[in-house]
PDB file of the backbone (N, CA, C, O) and the ligand in Angstrom, with CONECT records:
HET     ZN  A 101       1
ATOM      1  N   MET A   1     159.254 180.617 119.687  1.00  0.00           N
ATOM      2  CA  MET A   1     159.067 181.246 118.680  1.00  0.00           C
ATOM      3  C   MET A   1     159.519 180.683 117.275  1.00  0.00           C
ATOM      4  O   MET A   1     160.664 180.313 117.013  1.00  0.00           O
ATOM      5  N   PHE A   2     158.710 180.678 116.629  1.00  0.00           N
ATOM      6  CA  PHE A   2     159.262 179.876 114.986  1.00  0.00           C
ATOM      7  C   PHE A   2     158.309 180.692 114.098  1.00  0.00           C
ATOM      8  O   PHE A   2     157.301 181.321 114.418  1.00  0.00           O
ATOM      9  N   VAL A   3     158.922 180.509 112.834  1.00  0.00           N
ATOM     10  CA  VAL A   3     158.200 180.997 111.546  1.00  0.00           C
ATOM     11  C   VAL A   3     157.178 180.214 111.276  1.00  0.00           C
ATOM     12  O   VAL A   3     157.245 178.990 111.396  1.00  0.00           O
ATOM     13  N   GLN A   4     156.164 180.824 110.898  1.00  0.00           N
ATOM     14  CA  GLN A   4     154.601 180.345 110.696  1.00  0.00           C
ATOM     15  C   GLN A   4     154.813 179.101 109.549  1.00  0.00           C
ATOM     16  O   GLN A   4     155.733 179.123 108.732  1.00  0.00           O
ATOM     17  N   LYS A   5     153.936 178.159 109.621  1.00  0.00           N
ATOM     18  CA  LYS A   5     153.898 177.061 108.725  1.00  0.00           C
ATOM     19  C   LYS A   5     152.945 177.024 107.682  1.00  0.00           C
ATOM     20  O   LYS A   5     151.907 177.643 107.919  1.00  0.00           O
ATOM     21  N   CYS A   6     153.021 176.523 106.714  1.00  0.00           N
ATOM     22  CA  CYS A   6     151.854 176.553 105.594  1.00  0.00           C
ATOM     23  C   CYS A   6     150.574 175.714 106.145  1.00  0.00           C
ATOM     24  O   CYS A   6     150.841 174.655 106.713  1.00  0.00           O
ATOM     25  N   ARG A   7     149.524 176.003 106.055  1.00  0.00           N
ATOM     26  CA  ARG A   7     148.407 175.469 106.543  1.00  0.00           C
ATOM     27  C   ARG A   7     147.968 174.195 105.622  1.00  0.00           C
ATOM     28  O   ARG A   7     147.290 173.251 106.029  1.00  0.00           O
ATOM     29  N   LYS A   8     148.449 174.341 104.398  1.00  0.00           N
ATOM     30  CA  LYS A   8     148.170 173.124 103.565  1.00  0.00           C
ATOM     31  C   LYS A   8     149.138 171.989 103.447  1.00  0.00           C
ATOM     32  O   LYS A   8     148.703 170.837 103.454  1.00  0.00           O
ATOM     33  N   CYS A   9     150.640 172.273 103.320  1.00  0.00           N
ATOM     34  CA  CYS A   9     151.239 171.257 103.403  1.00  0.00           C
ATOM     35  C   CYS A   9     152.373 171.283 104.622  1.00  0.00           C
ATOM     36  O   CYS A   9     153.278 170.450 104.662  1.00  0.00           O
ATOM     37  N   SER A  10     152.247 172.130 105.417  1.00  0.00           N
ATOM     38  CA  SER A  10     152.872 172.217 106.676  1.00  0.00           C
ATOM     39  C   SER A  10     154.471 172.542 106.666  1.00  0.00           C
ATOM     40  O   SER A  10     155.206 172.391 107.641  1.00  0.00           O
ATOM     41  N   LYS A  11     154.870 173.015 105.388  1.00  0.00           N
ATOM     42  CA  LYS A  11     156.174 173.315 105.241  1.00  0.00           C
ATOM     43  C   LYS A  11     156.525 174.843 105.826  1.00  0.00           C
ATOM     44  O   LYS A  11     155.828 175.799 105.488  1.00  0.00           O
ATOM     45  N   ASN A  12     157.546 174.980 106.638  1.00  0.00           N
ATOM     46  CA  ASN A  12     157.717 176.266 107.044  1.00  0.00           C
ATOM     47  C   ASN A  12     158.026 177.305 106.277  1.00  0.00           C
ATOM     48  O   ASN A  12     158.759 177.080 105.313  1.00  0.00           O
ATOM     49  N   PHE A  13     157.606 178.513 106.488  1.00  0.00           N
ATOM     50  CA  PHE A  13     157.788 179.610 105.314  1.00  0.00           C
ATOM     51  C   PHE A  13     159.268 179.885 105.853  1.00  0.00           C
ATOM     52  O   PHE A  13     159.703 179.589 106.966  1.00  0.00           O
ATOM     53  N   ARG A  14     159.886 180.470 104.890  1.00  0.00           N
ATOM     54  CA  ARG A  14     161.399 180.721 105.110  1.00  0.00           C
ATOM     55  C   ARG A  14     161.609 182.221 105.803  1.00  0.00           C
ATOM     56  O   ARG A  14     160.913 183.181 105.470  1.00  0.00           O
ATOM     57  N   TRP A  15     162.504 182.289 106.662  1.00  0.00           N
ATOM     58  CA  TRP A  15     162.818 183.664 107.153  1.00  0.00           C
ATOM     59  C   TRP A  15     163.136 184.591 105.847  1.00  0.00           C
ATOM     60  O   TRP A  15     162.715 185.748 105.881  1.00  0.00           O
ATOM     61  N   THR A  16     163.693 184.246 104.956  1.00  0.00           N
ATOM     62  CA  THR A  16     164.012 185.297 103.859  1.00  0.00           C
ATOM     63  C   THR A  16     162.940 185.699 103.093  1.00  0.00           C
ATOM     64  O   THR A  16     162.769 186.762 102.496  1.00  0.00           O
ATOM     65  N   THR A  17     162.113 184.547 103.195  1.00  0.00           N
ATOM     66  CA  THR A  17     160.852 184.706 102.086  1.00  0.00           C
ATOM     67  C   THR A  17     159.909 186.026 102.970  1.00  0.00           C
ATOM     68  O   THR A  17     159.561 187.026 102.342  1.00  0.00           O
ATOM     69  N   ILE A  18     159.661 185.907 104.075  1.00  0.00           N
ATOM     70  CA  ILE A  18     159.086 186.786 104.758  1.00  0.00           C
ATOM     71  C   ILE A  18     159.887 188.238 104.919  1.00  0.00           C
ATOM     72  O   ILE A  18     159.276 189.292 104.744  1.00  0.00           O
ATOM     73  N   VAL A  19     161.092 188.216 105.213  1.00  0.00           N
ATOM     74  CA  VAL A  19     162.020 189.569 105.124  1.00  0.00           C
ATOM     75  C   VAL A  19     161.735 190.353 103.636  1.00  0.00           C
ATOM     76  O   VAL A  19     161.438 191.544 103.539  1.00  0.00           O
ATOM     77  N   THR A  20     161.888 189.448 102.553  1.00  0.00           N
ATOM     78  CA  THR A  20     161.809 189.954 101.285  1.00  0.00           C
ATOM     79  C   THR A  20     160.441 190.687 101.015  1.00  0.00           C
ATOM     80  O   THR A  20     160.265 191.801 100.522  1.00  0.00           O
ATOM     81  N   SER A  21     159.538 189.787 101.457  1.00  0.00           N
ATOM     82  CA  SER A  21     158.189 190.453 101.384  1.00  0.00           C
ATOM     83  C   SER A  21     157.867 191.700 102.155  1.00  0.00           C
ATOM     84  O   SER A  21     157.102 192.593 101.791  1.00  0.00           O
ATOM     85  N   LEU A  22     158.578 191.637 103.304  1.00  0.00           N
ATOM     86  CA  LEU A  22     158.264 193.033 104.313  1.00  0.00           C
ATOM     87  C   LEU A  22     158.927 194.131 103.446  1.00  0.00           C
ATOM     88  O   LEU A  22     158.369 195.206 103.228  1.00  0.00           O
ATOM     89  N   LEU A  23     160.164 193.799 102.958  1.00  0.00           N
ATOM     90  CA  LEU A  23     160.841 195.028 102.365  1.00  0.00           C
ATOM     91  C   LEU A  23     160.174 195.547 100.884  1.00  0.00           C
ATOM     92  O   LEU A  23     160.452 196.624 100.356  1.00  0.00           O
ATOM     93  N   LYS A  24     159.245 194.550 100.346  1.00  0.00           N
ATOM     94  CA  LYS A  24     158.451 195.037  99.104  1.00  0.00           C
ATOM     95  C   LYS A  24     157.279 195.668  99.576  1.00  0.00           C
ATOM     96  O   LYS A  24     156.540 196.191  98.741  1.00  0.00           O
ATOM     97  N   GLY A  25     156.989 195.705 100.753  1.00  0.00           N
ATOM     98  CA  GLY A  25     155.583 196.368 101.110  1.00  0.00           C
ATOM     99  C   GLY A  25     154.636 195.385 101.949  1.00  0.00           C
ATOM    100  O   GLY A  25     154.634 194.178 101.711  1.00  0.00           O
ATOM    101  N   LEU A  26     153.769 196.003 103.021  1.00  0.00           N
ATOM    102  CA  LEU A  26     153.167 195.162 103.840  1.00  0.00           C
ATOM    103  C   LEU A  26     152.017 194.368 103.286  1.00  0.00           C
ATOM    104  O   LEU A  26     151.515 193.375 103.814  1.00  0.00           O
ATOM    105  N   GLY A  27     151.645 194.965 102.089  1.00  0.00           N
ATOM    106  CA  GLY A  27     150.527 194.382 101.382  1.00  0.00           C
ATOM    107  C   GLY A  27     150.907 193.171 100.430  1.00  0.00           C
ATOM    108  O   GLY A  27     150.122 192.392  99.890  1.00  0.00           O
ATOM    109  N   HIS A  28     152.332 193.194 100.348  1.00  0.00           N
ATOM    110  CA  HIS A  28     152.731 192.254  99.323  1.00  0.00           C
ATOM    111  C   HIS A  28     152.505 190.610 100.006  1.00  0.00           C
ATOM    112  O   HIS A  28     152.820 190.372 101.172  1.00  0.00           O
ATOM    113  N   PRO A  29     151.995 189.697  99.205  1.00  0.00           N
ATOM    114  CA  PRO A  29     151.741 188.514  99.688  1.00  0.00           C
ATOM    115  C   PRO A  29     152.921 187.458  99.650  1.00  0.00           C
ATOM    116  O   PRO A  29     153.802 187.561  98.797  1.00  0.00           O
ATOM    117  N   ILE A  30     152.922 186.573 100.469  1.00  0.00           N
ATOM    118  CA  ILE A  30     154.110 185.720 100.485  1.00  0.00           C
ATOM    119  C   ILE A  30     153.414 184.369  99.749  1.00  0.00           C
ATOM    120  O   ILE A  30     152.198 184.191  99.814  1.00  0.00           O
ATOM    121  N   GLU A  31     154.285 183.465  99.065  1.00  0.00           N
ATOM    122  CA  GLU A  31     153.806 182.386  98.642  1.00  0.00           C
ATOM    123  C   GLU A  31     154.317 181.069  99.285  1.00  0.00           C
ATOM    124  O   GLU A  31     155.517 181.105  99.555  1.00  0.00           O
ATOM    125  N   CYS A  32     153.749 180.048  99.555  1.00  0.00           N
ATOM    126  CA  CYS A  32     154.301 178.945  99.933  1.00  0.00           C
ATOM    127  C   CYS A  32     155.302 178.321  98.760  1.00  0.00           C
ATOM    128  O   CYS A  32     154.902 177.952  97.656  1.00  0.00           O
ATOM    129  N   LEU A  33     156.800 178.270  99.257  1.00  0.00           N
ATOM    130  CA  LEU A  33     157.687 177.573  98.249  1.00  0.00           C
ATOM    131  C   LEU A  33     157.243 176.100  97.746  1.00  0.00           C
ATOM    132  O   LEU A  33     157.641 175.603  96.693  1.00  0.00           O
ATOM    133  N   ASN A  34     156.358 175.476  98.657  1.00  0.00           N
ATOM    134  CA  ASN A  34     156.165 174.000  98.261  1.00  0.00           C
ATOM    135  C   ASN A  34     154.864 173.990  97.361  1.00  0.00           C
ATOM    136  O   ASN A  34     154.866 173.444  96.258  1.00  0.00           O
ATOM    137  N   CYS A  35     153.709 174.648  97.911  1.00  0.00           N
ATOM    138  CA  CYS A  35     152.492 174.333  97.363  1.00  0.00           C
ATOM    139  C   CYS A  35     151.982 175.565  96.584  1.00  0.00           C
ATOM    140  O   CYS A  35     150.932 175.580  95.942  1.00  0.00           O
ATOM    141  N   ASN A  36     152.894 176.659  96.719  1.00  0.00           N
ATOM    142  CA  ASN A  36     152.237 177.943  95.902  1.00  0.00           C
ATOM    143  C   ASN A  36     151.084 178.695  96.552  1.00  0.00           C
ATOM    144  O   ASN A  36     150.707 179.757  96.056  1.00  0.00           O
ATOM    145  N   THR A  37     150.543 178.224  97.575  1.00  0.00           N
ATOM    146  CA  THR A  37     149.449 178.983  98.154  1.00  0.00           C
ATOM    147  C   THR A  37     149.967 180.485  98.711  1.00  0.00           C
ATOM    148  O   THR A  37     151.019 180.679  99.320  1.00  0.00           O
ATOM    149  N   LYS A  38     148.948 181.515  98.343  1.00  0.00           N
ATOM    150  CA  LYS A  38     149.291 182.686  98.531  1.00  0.00           C
ATOM    151  C   LYS A  38     148.825 182.952 100.264  1.00  0.00           C
ATOM    152  O   LYS A  38     147.820 182.461 100.780  1.00  0.00           O
ATOM    153  N   TYR A  39     149.789 183.808 100.936  1.00  0.00           N
ATOM    154  CA  TYR A  39     149.327 184.438 102.087  1.00  0.00           C
ATOM    155  C   TYR A  39     149.549 185.689 102.431  1.00  0.00           C
ATOM    156  O   TYR A  39     150.643 186.234 102.287  1.00  0.00           O
ATOM    157  N   TYR A  40     148.422 186.299 102.964  1.00  0.00           N
ATOM    158  CA  TYR A  40     148.484 187.876 103.127  1.00  0.00           C
ATOM    159  C   TYR A  40     148.757 187.915 104.661  1.00  0.00           C
ATOM    160  O   TYR A  40     148.381 187.059 105.462  1.00  0.00           O
ATOM    161  N   MET A  41     149.644 189.317 105.016  1.00  0.00           N
ATOM    162  CA  MET A  41     149.910 189.429 106.476  1.00  0.00           C
ATOM    163  C   MET A  41     148.495 189.988 107.161  1.00  0.00           C
ATOM    164  O   MET A  41     147.824 190.910 106.696  1.00  0.00           O
ATOM    165  N   LYS A  42     148.208 189.280 108.288  1.00  0.00           N
ATOM    166  CA  LYS A  42     147.126 189.679 109.125  1.00  0.00           C
ATOM    167  C   LYS A  42     147.238 191.202 109.525  1.00  0.00           C
ATOM    168  O   LYS A  42     148.277 191.761 109.878  1.00  0.00           O
ATOM    169  N   MET A  43     146.125 191.713 109.423  1.00  0.00           N
ATOM    170  CA  MET A  43     145.890 193.139 109.811  1.00  0.00           C
ATOM    171  C   MET A  43     146.447 193.560 110.892  1.00  0.00           C
ATOM    172  O   MET A  43     147.042 194.635 110.828  1.00  0.00           O
ATOM    173  N   VAL A  44     146.408 192.901 112.043  1.00  0.00           N
ATOM    174  CA  VAL A  44     146.932 193.254 113.207  1.00  0.00           C
ATOM    175  C   VAL A  44     148.400 193.629 113.312  1.00  0.00           C
ATOM    176  O   VAL A  44     148.874 194.569 113.950  1.00  0.00           O
ATOM    177  N   TYR A  45     149.151 192.568 112.440  1.00  0.00           N
ATOM    178  CA  TYR A  45     150.702 192.650 112.377  1.00  0.00           C
ATOM    179  C   TYR A  45     151.115 193.755 111.471  1.00  0.00           C
ATOM    180  O   TYR A  45     152.226 194.281 111.541  1.00  0.00           O
ATOM    181  N   ARG A  46     150.091 194.131 110.526  1.00  0.00           N
ATOM    182  CA  ARG A  46     150.319 195.319 109.664  1.00  0.00           C
ATOM    183  C   ARG A  46     150.344 196.457 110.322  1.00  0.00           C
ATOM    184  O   ARG A  46     151.123 197.328 109.936  1.00  0.00           O
ATOM    185  N   VAL A  47     149.518 196.684 111.427  1.00  0.00           N
ATOM    186  CA  VAL A  47     149.274 197.949 112.397  1.00  0.00           C
ATOM    187  C   VAL A  47     150.496 197.872 113.287  1.00  0.00           C
ATOM    188  O   VAL A  47     151.141 198.905 113.465  1.00  0.00           O
ATOM    189  N   ILE A  48     150.870 196.750 113.858  1.00  0.00           N
ATOM    190  CA  ILE A  48     152.068 196.648 114.915  1.00  0.00           C
ATOM    191  C   ILE A  48     153.320 197.285 114.234  1.00  0.00           C
ATOM    192  O   ILE A  48     153.968 198.129 114.854  1.00  0.00           O
ATOM    193  N   ILE A  49     153.687 196.890 112.935  1.00  0.00           N
ATOM    194  CA  ILE A  49     154.740 197.242 112.285  1.00  0.00           C
ATOM    195  C   ILE A  49     154.821 198.590 111.785  1.00  0.00           C
ATOM    196  O   ILE A  49     155.877 199.222 111.763  1.00  0.00           O
ATOM    197  N   THR A  50     153.689 199.045 111.376  1.00  0.00           N
ATOM    198  CA  THR A  50     153.564 200.293 111.188  1.00  0.00           C
ATOM    199  C   THR A  50     153.690 201.511 112.269  1.00  0.00           C
ATOM    200  O   THR A  50     154.019 202.680 112.071  1.00  0.00           O
ATOM    201  N   VAL A  51     153.333 200.875 113.431  1.00  0.00           N
ATOM    202  CA  VAL A  51     153.677 201.654 114.812  1.00  0.00           C
ATOM    203  C   VAL A  51     155.045 201.407 115.135  1.00  0.00           C
ATOM    204  O   VAL A  51     155.693 202.385 115.507  1.00  0.00           O
ATOM    205  N   LEU A  52     155.588 200.358 115.072  1.00  0.00           N
ATOM    206  CA  LEU A  52     156.899 200.133 115.745  1.00  0.00           C
ATOM    207  C   LEU A  52     158.123 200.860 114.942  1.00  0.00           C
ATOM    208  O   LEU A  52     159.113 201.308 115.521  1.00  0.00           O
ATOM    209  N   ILE A  53     157.922 200.916 113.524  1.00  0.00           N
ATOM    210  CA  ILE A  53     158.855 201.410 112.779  1.00  0.00           C
ATOM    211  C   ILE A  53     159.145 202.984 113.039  1.00  0.00           C
ATOM    212  O   ILE A  53     160.291 203.410 113.178  1.00  0.00           O
ATOM    213  N   PRO A  54     158.048 203.763 113.086  1.00  0.00           N
ATOM    214  CA  PRO A  54     158.369 205.242 113.386  1.00  0.00           C
ATOM    215  C   PRO A  54     158.429 205.499 114.903  1.00  0.00           C
ATOM    216  O   PRO A  54     158.466 206.678 115.257  1.00  0.00           O
ATOM    217  N   LEU A  55     158.444 204.510 115.863  1.00  0.00           N
ATOM    218  CA  LEU A  55     158.257 204.608 117.147  1.00  0.00           C
ATOM    219  C   LEU A  55     159.385 205.421 117.634  1.00  0.00           C
ATOM    220  O   LEU A  55     159.124 206.257 118.498  1.00  0.00           O
ATOM    221  N   PRO A  56     160.583 205.310 117.222  1.00  0.00           N
ATOM    222  CA  PRO A  56     161.877 206.094 117.878  1.00  0.00           C
ATOM    223  C   PRO A  56     161.498 207.899 117.533  1.00  0.00           C
ATOM    224  O   PRO A  56     161.856 208.848 118.230  1.00  0.00           O
ATOM    225  N   ILE A  57     160.817 207.945 116.468  1.00  0.00           N
ATOM    226  CA  ILE A  57     160.826 209.417 116.056  1.00  0.00           C
ATOM    227  C   ILE A  57     160.250 210.007 117.111  1.00  0.00           C
ATOM    228  O   ILE A  57     160.602 211.123 117.493  1.00  0.00           O
ATOM    229  N   LEU A  58     159.326 209.329 117.670  1.00  0.00           N
ATOM    230  CA  LEU A  58     158.347 210.397 118.671  1.00  0.00           C
ATOM    231  C   LEU A  58     159.201 210.618 119.917  1.00  0.00           C
ATOM    232  O   LEU A  58     159.112 211.623 120.623  1.00  0.00           O
ATOM    233  N   PHE A  59     160.139 209.471 120.160  1.00  0.00           N
ATOM    234  CA  PHE A  59     161.031 209.859 121.290  1.00  0.00           C
ATOM    235  C   PHE A  59     162.237 210.491 121.072  1.00  0.00           C
ATOM    236  O   PHE A  59     163.105 210.525 121.944  1.00  0.00           O
ATOM    237  N   HIS A  60     162.386 211.062 119.841  1.00  0.00           N
ATOM    238  CA  HIS A  60     163.485 211.575 119.505  1.00  0.00           C
ATOM    239  C   HIS A  60     164.218 212.370 120.391  1.00  0.00           C
ATOM    240  O   HIS A  60     165.445 212.279 120.357  1.00  0.00           O
ATOM    241  N   ASN A  61     163.673 213.146 121.190  1.00  0.00           N
ATOM    242  CA  ASN A  61     164.588 214.154 122.104  1.00  0.00           C
ATOM    243  C   ASN A  61     165.183 213.296 123.223  1.00  0.00           C
ATOM    244  O   ASN A  61     166.299 213.376 123.736  1.00  0.00           O
ATOM    245  N   PHE A  62     164.200 212.476 123.473  1.00  0.00           N
ATOM    246  CA  PHE A  62     164.626 211.511 124.740  1.00  0.00           C
ATOM    247  C   PHE A  62     166.051 210.540 124.350  1.00  0.00           C
ATOM    248  O   PHE A  62     166.994 210.260 125.090  1.00  0.00           O
ATOM    249  N   LEU A  63     165.812 210.150 122.899  1.00  0.00           N
ATOM    250  CA  LEU A  63     167.021 209.167 122.741  1.00  0.00           C
ATOM    251  C   LEU A  63     168.295 210.071 122.344  1.00  0.00           C
ATOM    252  O   LEU A  63     169.456 209.662 122.312  1.00  0.00           O
ATOM    253  N   TYR A  64     167.894 211.277 122.069  1.00  0.00           N
ATOM    254  CA  TYR A  64     168.903 212.174 121.783  1.00  0.00           C
ATOM    255  C   TYR A  64     169.792 212.560 123.069  1.00  0.00           C
ATOM    256  O   TYR A  64     170.956 212.961 123.065  1.00  0.00           O
ATOM    257  N   GLU A  65     169.024 212.358 124.068  1.00  0.00           N
ATOM    258  CA  GLU A  65     169.739 212.689 125.443  1.00  0.00           C
ATOM    259  C   GLU A  65     170.491 211.511 125.950  1.00  0.00           C
ATOM    260  O   GLU A  65     171.412 211.646 126.755  1.00  0.00           O
ATOM    261  N   ILE A  66     170.113 210.372 125.496  1.00  0.00           N
ATOM    262  CA  ILE A  66     170.726 209.140 125.930  1.00  0.00           C
ATOM    263  C   ILE A  66     171.959 208.865 124.961  1.00  0.00           C
ATOM    264  O   ILE A  66     173.034 208.525 125.456  1.00  0.00           O
ATOM    265  N   PHE A  67     171.813 209.008 123.581  1.00  0.00           N
ATOM    266  CA  PHE A  67     172.708 208.336 122.406  1.00  0.00           C
ATOM    267  C   PHE A  67     173.345 209.640 121.909  1.00  0.00           C
ATOM    268  O   PHE A  67     174.353 209.413 121.239  1.00  0.00           O
ATOM    269  N   LYS A  68     173.052 210.927 122.040  1.00  0.00           N
ATOM    270  CA  LYS A  68     173.699 212.141 121.599  1.00  0.00           C
ATOM    271  C   LYS A  68     173.636 211.872 119.848  1.00  0.00           C
ATOM    272  O   LYS A  68     172.625 211.630 119.189  1.00  0.00           O
ATOM    273  N   SER A  69     174.956 211.992 119.389  1.00  0.00           N
ATOM    274  CA  SER A  69     174.851 211.856 118.022  1.00  0.00           C
ATOM    275  C   SER A  69     174.518 210.353 117.245  1.00  0.00           C
ATOM    276  O   SER A  69     174.110 210.198 116.094  1.00  0.00           O
ATOM    277  N   TYR A  70     174.800 209.412 118.167  1.00  0.00           N
ATOM    278  CA  TYR A  70     174.368 208.115 117.936  1.00  0.00           C
ATOM    279  C   TYR A  70     172.937 207.754 117.701  1.00  0.00           C
ATOM    280  O   TYR A  70     172.559 206.639 117.342  1.00  0.00           O
ATOM    281  N   SER A  71     172.254 208.675 117.907  1.00  0.00           N
ATOM    282  CA  SER A  71     170.713 208.424 118.190  1.00  0.00           C
ATOM    283  C   SER A  71     170.335 207.923 116.580  1.00  0.00           C
ATOM    284  O   SER A  71     169.498 207.021 116.541  1.00  0.00           O
ATOM    285  N   SER A  72     170.793 208.346 115.413  1.00  0.00           N
ATOM    286  CA  SER A  72     170.354 207.918 114.234  1.00  0.00           C
ATOM    287  C   SER A  72     170.873 206.509 113.976  1.00  0.00           C
ATOM    288  O   SER A  72     170.338 205.706 113.211  1.00  0.00           O
ATOM    289  N   LEU A  73     171.992 206.290 114.709  1.00  0.00           N
ATOM    290  CA  LEU A  73     172.440 204.795 114.413  1.00  0.00           C
ATOM    291  C   LEU A  73     171.609 204.019 115.297  1.00  0.00           C
ATOM    292  O   LEU A  73     171.328 202.933 114.791  1.00  0.00           O
ATOM    293  N   PHE A  74     171.115 204.200 116.447  1.00  0.00           N
ATOM    294  CA  PHE A  74     170.046 203.671 117.368  1.00  0.00           C
ATOM    295  C   PHE A  74     169.016 203.285 116.277  1.00  0.00           C
ATOM    296  O   PHE A  74     168.747 202.105 116.050  1.00  0.00           O
ATOM    297  N   TYR A  75     168.445 204.323 115.606  1.00  0.00           N
ATOM    298  CA  TYR A  75     167.182 204.035 114.807  1.00  0.00           C
ATOM    299  C   TYR A  75     167.452 202.964 113.629  1.00  0.00           C
ATOM    300  O   TYR A  75     166.656 202.086 113.296  1.00  0.00           O
ATOM    301  N   ILE A  76     168.697 203.194 113.073  1.00  0.00           N
ATOM    302  CA  ILE A  76     169.061 202.064 111.983  1.00  0.00           C
ATOM    303  C   ILE A  76     168.984 200.753 112.703  1.00  0.00           C
ATOM    304  O   ILE A  76     168.378 199.866 112.102  1.00  0.00           O
ATOM    305  N   ILE A  77     169.510 200.449 113.938  1.00  0.00           N
ATOM    306  CA  ILE A  77     169.689 199.216 114.609  1.00  0.00           C
ATOM    307  C   ILE A  77     168.323 198.720 115.016  1.00  0.00           C
ATOM    308  O   ILE A  77     168.021 197.528 114.957  1.00  0.00           O
ATOM    309  N   TRP A  78     167.378 199.821 115.497  1.00  0.00           N
ATOM    310  CA  TRP A  78     166.205 199.569 115.770  1.00  0.00           C
ATOM    311  C   TRP A  78     165.314 198.895 114.633  1.00  0.00           C
ATOM    312  O   TRP A  78     164.559 197.938 114.801  1.00  0.00           O
ATOM    313  N   ILE A  79     165.579 199.667 113.294  1.00  0.00           N
ATOM    314  CA  ILE A  79     164.978 199.038 112.034  1.00  0.00           C
ATOM    315  C   ILE A  79     165.443 197.517 111.578  1.00  0.00           C
ATOM    316  O   ILE A  79     164.727 196.671 111.044  1.00  0.00           O
ATOM    317  N   PHE A  80     166.668 197.416 111.891  1.00  0.00           N
ATOM    318  CA  PHE A  80     167.376 196.088 111.623  1.00  0.00           C
ATOM    319  C   PHE A  80     166.567 195.029 112.746  1.00  0.00           C
ATOM    320  O   PHE A  80     166.093 193.968 112.339  1.00  0.00           O
ATOM    321  N   ILE A  81     166.486 195.356 113.901  1.00  0.00           N
ATOM    322  CA  ILE A  81     166.185 194.346 115.018  1.00  0.00           C
ATOM    323  C   ILE A  81     164.618 193.921 114.548  1.00  0.00           C
ATOM    324  O   ILE A  81     164.240 192.750 114.489  1.00  0.00           O
ATOM    325  N   ILE A  82     163.891 194.932 114.269  1.00  0.00           N
ATOM    326  CA  ILE A  82     162.629 194.725 113.895  1.00  0.00           C
ATOM    327  C   ILE A  82     162.336 193.777 112.719  1.00  0.00           C
ATOM    328  O   ILE A  82     161.357 193.030 112.697  1.00  0.00           O
ATOM    329  N   ILE A  83     163.326 193.868 111.669  1.00  0.00           N
ATOM    330  CA  ILE A  83     163.277 193.463 110.348  1.00  0.00           C
ATOM    331  C   ILE A  83     163.605 191.864 110.754  1.00  0.00           C
ATOM    332  O   ILE A  83     162.838 190.973 110.391  1.00  0.00           O
ATOM    333  N   VAL A  84     164.796 191.587 111.528  1.00  0.00           N
ATOM    334  CA  VAL A  84     165.256 190.407 111.714  1.00  0.00           C
ATOM    335  C   VAL A  84     164.204 189.526 112.865  1.00  0.00           C
ATOM    336  O   VAL A  84     164.080 188.302 112.838  1.00  0.00           O
ATOM    337  N   LEU A  85     163.643 190.254 113.651  1.00  0.00           N
ATOM    338  CA  LEU A  85     162.896 189.386 114.625  1.00  0.00           C
ATOM    339  C   LEU A  85     161.176 189.273 114.085  1.00  0.00           C
ATOM    340  O   LEU A  85     160.387 188.488 114.613  1.00  0.00           O
ATOM    341  N   PHE A  86     160.866 190.050 113.144  1.00  0.00           N
ATOM    342  CA  PHE A  86     159.393 190.058 112.854  1.00  0.00           C
ATOM    343  C   PHE A  86     158.801 188.652 112.195  1.00  0.00           C
ATOM    344  O   PHE A  86     157.683 188.201 112.444  1.00  0.00           O
ATOM    345  N   PRO A  87     159.615 188.153 111.454  1.00  0.00           N
ATOM    346  CA  PRO A  87     159.334 187.153 110.811  1.00  0.00           C
ATOM    347  C   PRO A  87     158.946 185.861 111.982  1.00  0.00           C
ATOM    348  O   PRO A  87     158.053 185.052 111.729  1.00  0.00           O
ATOM    349  N   PHE A  88     159.585 185.820 113.011  1.00  0.00           N
ATOM    350  CA  PHE A  88     159.052 184.981 114.074  1.00  0.00           C
ATOM    351  C   PHE A  88     157.688 185.269 114.709  1.00  0.00           C
ATOM    352  O   PHE A  88     157.027 184.390 115.263  1.00  0.00           O
ATOM    353  N   PHE A  89     157.292 186.581 114.597  1.00  0.00           N
ATOM    354  CA  PHE A  89     156.048 187.013 115.221  1.00  0.00           C
ATOM    355  C   PHE A  89     154.867 186.908 114.557  1.00  0.00           C
ATOM    356  O   PHE A  89     153.837 186.397 114.996  1.00  0.00           O
ATOM    357  N   VAL A  90     155.071 187.508 113.263  1.00  0.00           N
ATOM    358  CA  VAL A  90     154.227 187.735 112.101  1.00  0.00           C
ATOM    359  C   VAL A  90     153.277 186.499 111.881  1.00  0.00           C
ATOM    360  O   VAL A  90     153.814 185.415 112.105  1.00  0.00           O
ATOM    361  N   ARG A  91     152.200 186.475 111.554  1.00  0.00           N
ATOM    362  CA  ARG A  91     151.211 185.411 111.172  1.00  0.00           C
ATOM    363  C   ARG A  91     150.410 186.053 109.825  1.00  0.00           C
ATOM    364  O   ARG A  91     150.018 187.207 109.652  1.00  0.00           O
ATOM    365  N   TYR A  92     150.329 185.044 109.063  1.00  0.00           N
ATOM    366  CA  TYR A  92     149.702 184.991 107.633  1.00  0.00           C
ATOM    367  C   TYR A  92     148.481 184.361 107.720  1.00  0.00           C
ATOM    368  O   TYR A  92     148.223 183.429 108.481  1.00  0.00           O
ATOM    369  N   ASP A  93     147.583 184.983 106.776  1.00  0.00           N
ATOM    370  CA  ASP A  93     146.373 184.302 106.426  1.00  0.00           C
ATOM    371  C   ASP A  93     146.096 184.119 105.205  1.00  0.00           C
ATOM    372  O   ASP A  93     146.583 184.915 104.402  1.00  0.00           O
ATOM    373  N   THR A  94     145.240 183.025 104.712  1.00  0.00           N
ATOM    374  CA  THR A  94     145.095 182.888 103.236  1.00  0.00           C
ATOM    375  C   THR A  94     144.010 183.768 102.611  1.00  0.00           C
ATOM    376  O   THR A  94     143.823 183.836 101.396  1.00  0.00           O
ATOM    377  N   LYS A  95     143.366 184.383 103.462  1.00  0.00           N
ATOM    378  CA  LYS A  95     142.607 185.530 103.014  1.00  0.00           C
ATOM    379  C   LYS A  95     142.886 186.817 102.672  1.00  0.00           C
ATOM    380  O   LYS A  95     143.362 187.536 103.550  1.00  0.00           O
ATOM    381  N   GLU A  96     142.682 187.291 101.520  1.00  0.00           N
ATOM    382  CA  GLU A  96     143.191 188.562 101.342  1.00  0.00           C
ATOM    383  C   GLU A  96     142.429 189.626 102.177  1.00  0.00           C
ATOM    384  O   GLU A  96     141.259 189.417 102.499  1.00  0.00           O
ATOM    385  N   ILE A  97     143.073 190.757 102.527  1.00  0.00           N
ATOM    386  CA  ILE A  97     142.453 191.879 103.309  1.00  0.00           C
ATOM    387  C   ILE A  97     141.890 192.928 102.332  1.00  0.00           C
ATOM    388  O   ILE A  97     141.334 193.938 102.765  1.00  0.00           O
TER     389      ILE A  97
HETATM  390 ZN    ZN A 101     152.216 174.938 101.303  1.00  0.00          ZN2+
END
């Protein structure tokens, strides 16, 4: 599990660079801090995160059964975990989608 490297200069992307771009929006490109090459999130990862983030809403009743009034806290933790871990899974491509 590692953060992607730049294809041109092999410098690792920073975790903070990816998280910042996630918060700005999925279509937001990231730039290699070393050689300024622009990267765009691959479509499959855009789909994955778009499905993962609202997922607990679909299981709202089930979560409420388990966590009761803490179910919204669970949702916040869920989003937090996704944002923390996603930079290790996500892959970017130099081609714009
Ligand atoms: Zn680079």
